[in-house]
Phi, psi and omega in degrees: 000330185300313183290331175291319178296323177297322180295331179260009186301332181293348179277348177097228187296155178305326179297321177293323178294319178295320178296318178298315181301315180297316180295321181294320178296315179297321179295318178299316179298317182295313181296316180298315180297321179298317180294323179292318177297318178298327179295338178279326188262335183269154171265115183268100190301309184294322178296325178293325177293318178299316180296318178298320180294318177298319178294316180297320180297314183290336181260007178061038178260158181298146180262335189235351181274180178293347179274003177299126186282074183274136177263352183249346185091356180256150184267168179269130186237016182251167182297156178303324180298325177298321178299323177296321178293334183274357182306315180302335178297327182287350179279345182254147173296147183308316182295317179293320179300318181296322178293313179300318181296319179296313180297316179300315183291324175298315180297322182289323176298317176300316182295319178299315177300317183297314182291325176295315179297321178297318179290335176276000177063033172279131181296152179049058183300330178300309182288321179299324178295326176296319180297325183268349186297319181302304177301322180297321179290342179276349177302133184303318176300323177291316178301320179297323178296322177287324181296317184264348184073040183281171186251004187296329179294321177297316180295321177300318180298320177297316180297314181297321179302320179285312186294325182258017170059047176267006178239159178303148184306320183295338184258359183298131184104333182295321182293321177295318177299319179293317179298321180292341178287345178262309175226142186286340183310314180301339179299334179298341180286359168299333176297322176293315179298324178293320177298329178273355182057039178264074186292331177295318179294322177298315179299317179297317180299315179296317181297316180295316179300312180296326178295322179291324176296315179298319178298321178297318178294324180291318183277323183221075186300316183291314178298321180294318179299316180297314184295309188282342178266323185244299188299320186301328186270004176272109182278001177256017181300325182265005180130168178286156183299326182282357178308132186301331181282349178283109182250014171286174179305323182296334182295298178302322179302313181292319183289335176273004170105357177287143181206168176064216185297322181299314180297318181297320180293315179299315179299315183297315179297316180295318181295318178295318178299314178301316182297316182294312180298318182295317179299316180298313181294315181298321179298318178298314181294317180298316180296340178262008177080011183261070187289325180294316178297314180300317180296318179296319179296315179298319181300312180296322180295318179302316183288323176297317187275351182296151175303325175204138179215093178287166194300329181290346173287339189275023179300341181295351174295346174305328183297336179290331188296310181296338178297333180296327183274342183289119184298332181291347178243028185296332178288346178279344195305313179301318180295312180295319180298321178295317179296315180297321179300319178298317180290336175284317184292318183066063187294351181302339183297340178296334179284340181275350184265357180215144182282328181232079183294144176286171181302315182296326177291324176298318181293312179297318181294341178256023186298326179294323175297310182296324179294314179298319178296320179295319178297318180296317179296315179299319179297321179295320178294320178293316182300330180300331181271353182285138176292149178269064181277193182287160176297150177064028175294164179289132181298156179295151182250109171053042178265155183282069189292334181254018178300125180084000179243107184224000000 
């Protein structure tokens, strides 16, 4: 209880802390109930595509041709093995599937918060995760996943399970490999495993991923050939780079008018720089035992450097939320709260309200990109002060780690 009280210490007296806890629980219940009700009334486009793909796979119908049995008018853009994973979705009626999906995703966000809080050594992580669940569910990337019925929260849970060692040692890396079989983004967390020098987990992740590709060729040879030879190399599968929801480096570059070879060169140089800085910072944090921070930094870097990362990909910003409660990072709170506020607001919508946005609108509309970049820069500055001690060292206790970094 002591570390939990320390985490809420900024609220003042114990009576204020109890009032906050009661309000936070009620807020979590309200947000969760709202999302479940919305799952009954909204049409979740992406979830319908997943269900259609599962149905097509089980019925031996094409996955990528014009004969794909789409109920939404949108095509399937994921690997054939992912379609095999989606087969159980076709067993449920669409309305029931949406409710089940909403409940599952709420539970997974809570679990991610819980495992992060446990690794941060916050007391009563189960209850503390309930307190943080409401704000976490309000994050725009999380809201987008519920709006469209996306799968990114499930993939995030798999990644967190591997990175924070919530799975048996022999299986570490398997969850990342499985997540990468659906979307390639989780494969970037090999950078985290490399920073931790967990070469066995990296090998396992690669082996599992290749096994899913092989399984796809065995089960659907023609569809697999098409996907891995043609579809896989299209970086506009999730939308054009100038799409307002694209908050990767490529988004602002395209929206500010860069195009062609110049844009590609700038993106490549920036992406390599992000990767190098992130690996160095993550290595410092890991050696100091700060695995949650290292994982969060790597997550933001992967999304910044990706060819395209629309807002529902950015669910990994959830990892920032439990850091607010960790007493050892209390000096980070103003900075983290500002970053979290940007991810809750989702300023990219300002770009959707005008055909020719002004410069200030472009900047505001790319706020999630700038926020992630600022967090990465701040993390690098903090990592510079970290001792290069042994791996899995005890994390620092309540030190002013962000002093002078705002």
